[in-house]
RORO-219896 format. One record per atom (N, C-alpha, C, O): x, z, y. Coordinates in steps of 0.1 Angstrom, whole numbers, plus 2048, in hexadecimal, padded with zeros to 3 digits. Example, Ala and Ser with C-alpha at 12.3 -4.5 7.8 and 13.67 -1.06 7.14 Angstrom:
<pts>
88484E7C7 87B84E7D3 88484E7DF 88E8557DF 8808477EA 8898477F5 88184F800 88685080B 
</pts>
This chain:
<pts>
9C55790C0 9B85800C2 9BA58B0CC 9C45930CC 9B158C0D5 9B25960E0 9AD5A30DC 9A65A50D2 9B15AD0E4 9AD5BB0E1 99D5BC0E2 9975C20DA 9985B50EC 9895B50EE 9825AF0E2 9785B40DD 9885A40DC 98259E0D0 9825A70C4 9785A80BD 98E5AE0C2 98F5B70B7 9855C30B9 97F5C80AF 9845C80C5 97B5D30C8 96D5CF0C5 9655D70C0 9695C30C9 95B5BE0C7 9595BD0B8 94E5C00B3 9625B80B0 9615B70A2 95F5C509C 9575C7093 9675CE0A1 9665DC09C 9585E209F 9525E8096 9535E00AB 9465E50AE 93B5DE0A5 9325E50A1 93C5D10A3 9325CA09B 9335CF08D 9285D1086 93F5D2088 9415D707A 93A5E5079 9335E7070 93D5ED083 9375FB083 9275FA083 92160107B 9225F208B 9135F108C 90D5EB080 9035F007C 9145E207A 90E5DB06E 9105E4061 9075E6059 91C5E905F 91F5EF053 91D5FF053 91C605049 91D60505F 91B613060 91161706B 91561E074 905613069 8FB616074 8F9625075 8F562A080 8FB62C06A 8F963B06A 903641074 90064B07A 90F63C074 91964007D 91663D08C 917645095 91163108E 90E62C09B 9036340A1 9026360AD 8FA639099 8EE64109D 8F264D0A5 8EC6510AF 8FD6540A0 9006610A7 90C6600B0 91066A0B6 9116540B2 91B6520BD 91564D0CA 90C6450CA 91A6520D5 91564D0E1 91C63F0E3 92563C0DC 9166370EC 91D62A0EE 92C62B0F2 9346220EF 92F6350FA 93D6370FE 94663B0F2 9516360F0 9406430E9 9486470DD 94963B0D3 9546390CE 93F6330D2 9406270CA 94A61D0CF 9526180C8 94A61C0DC 9546130E2 9626190E0 96C6110DE 9646250E2 97162C0E0 97662A0D1 9816270CF 96C62C0C8 97062A0BA 97461C0B7 97F6190B1 96D6120BC 9706040BB 97E6010C2 9865F90BC 9806070CD 98C6040D5 99860A0CD 9A26030CC 9976160C7 9A161B0BF 9A46130B2 9B06110AF 99A60E0AC 99C6060A0 9A35F90A4 9AC5F509D 99F5F30AF 9A65E70B4 9B45E90B7 9BD5E10B5 9B75F40BE 9C55F80C1 9CE5F90B5 9D95F40B4 9C96000AB 9D060209F 9D25F5097 9DD5F3092 9C85ED097 9C95E0091 9D45D8098 9DC5D1091 9D45D80A5 9DE5D00AD 9EC5D50AA 9F55CD0A8 9EE5E20AA 9FB5E70A7 A005E4099 A0B5E0097 9F75E4090 9FA5E0082 9FE5D1081 A075CD07A 9F65C9088 9F95BB089 A075B808E A0F5B0089 A0A5BF099 A185BE09F A235C2096 A2D5BB095 A205CD08E A2A5D2085 A2C5C8079 A375C5075 A215C3074 A215BA069 A295AD06D A325A8066 A265A8079 A2D59C07E A3C59E080 A4459507F A3F5AA085 A4D5AD087 A555AD07A A615A907A A4F5B2070 A555B3063 A555A605B A5E5A3053 A4C59D05F A4B590058 A49586063 A3E582067 A54581069 A53578074 A4B56B072 A4656507B A4A567066 A4255B063 A3355D062 A2B554061 A2F56A062 A2156D061 A1956906D A1E56A078 A0E56306B A0555E076 9FC56907B 9FB573074 9F7567086 9ED57108C 9E1573082 9DD57F080 9DD56807D 9D1569073 9D5571067 9CC579062 9E156F061 9E5577056 9E6586059 9E258E052 9EC589065 9EE596069 9E159D06B 9DE5A9068 9D7595072 9CA59A074 9C359E067 9BC5A8066 9C459505D 9BD597050 9C25A504A 9BA5AC045 9CF5A704B 9D45B4045 9D15C004D 9CC5CA048 9D25BF05A 9D05CA063 9C15CE063 9BE5DA064 9B85C5063 9AA5C8064 9A65D0057 99D5D9058 9AB5CD04C 9A85D5040 9AC5E3041 9A65EC03B 9B75E6048 9BC5F304A 9B45FB055 9B2607053 9B15F4060 9AC5FC06B 99D5F906F 997601076 9985ED06B 98B5EA06F 9815ED064 9755F1066 9855EB058 97C5EE04C 9805FB046 9895FB03D 97A60504C 97E613047 97661703B 96A612039 97B620033 974624027 96862D02C 969633036 95F62E023 953637026 956645029 95064B032 96064B022 963659024 96865B032 965666037 96E652039 972654047 966656050 96665E059 95B64E04E 94F650056 94865D052 94266405B 949661046 94266D042 949679048 94368304C 957678049 95E683050 95B68405F 95968E064 959678065 956677073 94867E075 94668607E 93E67B06C 93168006D 93168F06C 92B697073 939694062 93B6A205F 9416A906B 93C6B406F 94B6A4071 9526AA07D 9486AB088 9486B5090 9406A008A 9376A0095 92C6AB093 9286B209C 9276AC087 91D6B6083 9236C4086 91C6CD08B 92F6C7082 9366D3084 9376D7093 9356E2097 93A6CD09B 93C6CF0A9 92E6D30AF 92D6DC0B7 9236CC0AB 9166CF0AF 9126DD0AB 90C6E50B4 9156E109F 9126EE09A 91A6F90A2 9147030A6 9266F70A5 92E7000AD 9297020BB 92870D0C0 9246F60C1 91E6F70CE 9127000CE 90F7080D7 9096FD0C4 8FD7050C2 9007140C1 8F971C0C7 90A7170B9 90D7260B7 91272C0C4 90E7370C7 91A7240CB 91F72A0D8 91472C0E2 9137360E9 90A7230E2 8FF7250EB 8F67300E7 8F07380EF 8F47320DA 8EC73E0D5 8F374B0D8 8ED7550DB 90074B0D7 9087570D9 90975B0E8 9097670EC 9097510F1 90A7530FF 90074A107 90474110D 8F374E105 8E974510C 8EA74711B 8EB752120 8E973C122 8E973C130 8DB73B135 8D5731132 8D674413D 8C8743142 8C673714A 8CE734153 8BC730148 8B8724150 8B372915D 8AA73115E 8B8724168 8B4727175 8AE71B17C 8B471017C 8A271D182 89C712189 8A2712197 8A671D19C 8A270719E 8A77071AC 8A07111B5 8A67171BE 8937151B2 88C71E1BB 89272C1B9 88F7351C1 89972F1AE 89E73C1AC 8AB73F1B2 8B174A1AF 8B07371BA 8BD7391C0 8BC7431CB 8B27461D0 8C87491CF 8C87531D9 8C474E1E7 8BF7551EF 8C67411E9 8C273B1F6 8B373A1F8 8AF738204 8AB73A1EE 89D7381EF 8967441F5 89974F1F1 88E7431FE 88774E204 87D7541FA 87674C1F3 87B7611FA 8717671F1 8637651F7 861766203 8597631EF 84C7621F4 84476E1F1 83876F1F5 
</pts>
């Protein structure tokens, strides 16, 4: 199984089983999450096969996907909480140090009327 196939499976899994997570991830973040899941699954497959030389790719995939593609609910809840905290922190920083919005007409190069 190729990395791209595993990544595609991970993205499909996320979209199907965790639509609430997919809602707040940008497409790049979703792809990054799926890429990370696929990389961890591949590394686990390689480790399993090194420890059990008779293990097939399919057997290694079955075990690895349970560990890295099918994540428990609490993992997604923690991701959502972390994202909400980051948004709140950004909001607090903007409130503490608001930057005045300047229109292009307000620049020093613009002639006064």
